[in-house]
N, C-alpha and C positions, 0 to 999 in steps of 0.2 A: 925231709921230716915225714914220718909215716903218720897215715890218718888212723885214728882209733875209731873202730866200728864195733858197737855193742848190739848183739842179737839175744833178745829175750826168747825163752822156749827153745834155746839153741839145741836141746837134745831131742826135739820132735822132728817130725818129717820134713816140714817146711825148712826148718833150721838146717837140717842135714843138706837139703837140696840148695840151700844158699851158701853154705860156708866154702865149698870147694871152688864154686865159680867166682866168689868175691876174692878168694886167695889166687886165683888165676888171672885176675885183673878185669873180669867182665864188668864190674861196677864202676871202677874208677880209671881204668885204662892200664896199659902195659908199663907205664913208668911210675906208677904211684904205689909206694910201699904201704902195707897195712898192717895194723895191730888188731887182733880179734879178742873181744871179750865175749864170752859165752856165759850168759846169766840164766840160771835155772832154778827151780824150786828144788828142795833137798831130794825129792823122789826122782828127779830127773838128772841129778848130777852124774851118774854113772854113765848114762847115755852121752852126755855132753863131754865127759872126760874120754870116752872111746872115740868121739868125733876129733877131738883134740889130738889124740895119738895118730889117727889117720892123717890129720893135716900135717903133722910133723913128717910122716912117712911120704906124704905127697912131695916134699922138698921143694915147696913153691919159691921161687926166686923173690917174689914180691911180699911174702908173708914173714914179717919181723918177729912176731911173737903171738902166742895164744894163751889167754888166761881163762879159767873155768871157776865160777863162783856161784854162791847162793845169796850173796850179799849185794844189794842194790847199789850201795854207796861204792863199793869196789867195782861193780859191773859197770857203772856209768861214769867212772872217774876219768875225766879228761875226754870223754866221748865226744867225737865230731859228727858222727852219724849214729843214730839209734833205730834199729828195726824192732818194733814191738810186736813180736810174733805170737808169743804165748798168751792165751786167752781161755777163759772158762767156756767150754762148748755148752750148748744147751741140752740138758738131759731129759729123759722121759718124765712127762707131767710137769716140767718146769714152766712157770709163767714167765712172760717177757720181763715183767717187773723183777723177777727173782734174778733172771739172767743179767739185767742191767746192775742190779745191787752187787751181784758176785764179781762182775768185771769192774765195777767202781772200786772194790776192794783190792783190785790188782793195779789198774791204771792210775788210780789216785796216788798211792804210795810211789809208783814209778814216776810219775810227773814231779813229785816232790824231790826224789832222788836226783833226778835229772837236773832241776834247779840248783841243787845243793852241790853236785859233784861234776856235772858235765862241762865241756868246753863252752865259752861264750858264744862260739859260732855253731852250736849243735843244731842239726837238722834231724827231726823225728818223723818217722813213718810208722803209722799203725796198721798192722796187717790183721791182727786178731779181731774177730768180730764180736759184737756190732761195731765194725771199725770206725764209723763217722762219730758215733757217740763216745766210744772209747777215747778216741782222739780229743773230743771235747773235754772229757774228764780229765785226761792227762795234762791238757793245756791249762785248764783252770786250777789245777794243783801245783802247777810249776811257777810259782811266785817269782817275778822278775824276768822270766823268759818270754820273749815276745810271742804271742799266739800264732804268728806267721810261721814259727819254726815247727808247727805240729801239722801234720797232714794225715789224711786217710787214704788207703790204697784203692783207687778205682781203675787204675790202668789195667787190671785183670779184666774187667767189664769191657774197657775199650778194646783190648786184644781179642776177646771173644767176639765182640761185634764185628771188628775187621775181618776176622777169620771167616765168619758167616757170611758176609758180604762177598768175600773172595770166592767162596764156594758157589754162591748163587750166581755170581757173574763169570764164573770160570776165568778168574784174573788172579795175577799174583798178589798175595797180601800186601806187598811193599808198594802196590799201585793204589791202595786204599788210603785215603787221607781225610782229615779233618772230621773224623767221627767224634761226636761229643757225648760224654756221659754226664747227665744232670742228676742231682739229688743224692739219695742214699744208696749205699752198697747193700741193696736189698732187692726183694722181688718188685719193689715199687720203682726202682731206678728207670730212668728213661735214656735208652741209647738213641741218639738223635742223629739221623742221616741226612736231614734237610740240606745241609751245606757240604756233604761229604763228596768226594771226587774218587773216580777210578781212572787211573791214567790220564788225569787231567779233565775227564769228562764228568759231568754231574751224575752222581750215582742214581738219583731219581729217574733220569732219562734212561740210563742204562738198564735198570731194573724193569722199567715199563715195558721194555722189549721182551723180557723174559718171564714176568710174573703177571703182567696185565695191570690189575688193580694194586698199585704199590701200597696204598694206605691199608688196605685189607691184608696184604701179605705182611705188613709190619705188625699189625695188630694181632693176627692169628698165628703167625709163624715166627717172624724175626724177633720181636721183643720178648715173648714168653720164652724163646730158646736161649737168648742171651741172659735173661733174668734167672732162669732156673738151670743154667748150665751146670752149676755146682752140684746140684741135686741129681742131674743126669749122670755126671761122673761118679757120684757115690753109688748109684744104682748099678753101673756098669763094672766099676773096678772094685767096689766094696769098701772104698775109703775116699776121703775128699781130695780135692785138687792140691797137689804138692808142687810139681816141677813148674806148672804154668804159673802158681802163685809166686813161687820164688823168682821166676823170670820177670814177672811184672814188677816185683819189688826192686830188682836190679835195675831194670829199665827206668823206673820212676825215679830212683836215687840218682842214677847216671845223668838223666836229663835235668834234675834239680840242680845238680852241682856244675855240670858242663854246659848247660843251655839247650835251647831247642831251636829249630829253624821253621817250626810249624805247630799247629795245635797238638795238644794231647789232653788228657783228662787227669784230674787230681781232686781229691777231697781237701778243701782248704777252708780256712775260717772266713765266713762272708762278712764282707763290709757293706752289705745291702745291695750288691749287684743283682740285677735282674729281678728284684723284689724279694730276694731270699733274705729272711730276717737276719739282722746283724748278730755275729756271734756263733750262729749255727755252722757246724762243719758239714759243708755240701760239696758235692762234686760239680765242678764247672769245666767248660773248655778253657785251658790255660796254656800260657808260654812261660818258659823259664828265661828271665833276663837277669844277667849279672847275679846269679844265685838266688833269684827270688821268683816265686810264682806270681804271675799277672793274669787276671781273668781277661779273656778275649772280650773286647767290647763291641757294641754295635750289632750283635747278631739278631736277626729278625726271627721272632717267633710266631707261629700261627696259633689260633685259639686252641687248636687240638694239641699242639706241643705245650702251650702254657698249662692246659689242664693237667697233662701227664706230669709236668714239672711240680705243680701245685700239690698233686696227690703225694708225691715223694716228699716234698717239704712239710706237709702236714705230718708224715710219719716221723720225720726228724724232730719236729716241734714236740710231738707227743713224747718221744724219747728223752728229749732234754727235760721236759716237765716232769716226767716220772723220775728222773735222776735228781732233779731239783727238790721234788717232794720228799726224797729220802735224805735230804740234807747234804748231798755229795757235790753241789755246784755252789 
């Protein structure tokens, strides 16, 4: 039986980068047939329809069908996996409260449609920013769907952090393990390398040989580079991250479905772990076990790390309170 996958904003650049890799088996493997539902706003339908034609021409063995719609009930009908990519970007002069309100008008109805139409085993990953709070809004609007089925993508931040460490250590990125992203997918996020390893060796030890003062390097170089990488890419290529975001969404979903053998990072609904207020969608170090994300327990946090995490959690709390004040939670 094929897996039904819904992609919102499917006519956009990230959607385009996702579709062909999913159809080729990069997300669910070489033996899992897929049905794609491309959900767009009316203005984006032509672009999504063009992508659907290309998917047909790709003659992917795993692709059972492609449907294009601007109706959320149809788009999420029977969906097992939903990638919520489409979001309202922040425009010139737009206040953060305005951005949150605009996205609540998108993700609230989508959460309701997921509850009404999607499969009972649906897994939802929010890619569109502000991803954590958009996931919170969608989950709150999806009456009857467990909040654990809603996640925010922070795998891109983890991948960026691992890549920067690999460059700093002149090591294969595959050697870099147990990097944790805490908090919000924003400039306040904390990419934590305290327990990371490179080829089995503590990253902190390896970095000390190359950069000297590791904490200063983290504060002045590493953390700003990871947190502001999206802005750097916009400056260089003239548009936002596309292929790397799509790749992270594919990896996140693949690990959620198929399980992990080590830490990764995901924005999930907090149950109070590590002092994060219950109900916030925060990034944690996680493992996927039997199709469920589980927070890695027992990680020791220094006062410096705790302070970094608390700063990001305050921002998430402020976003939640702003949306709540608008009557959208």
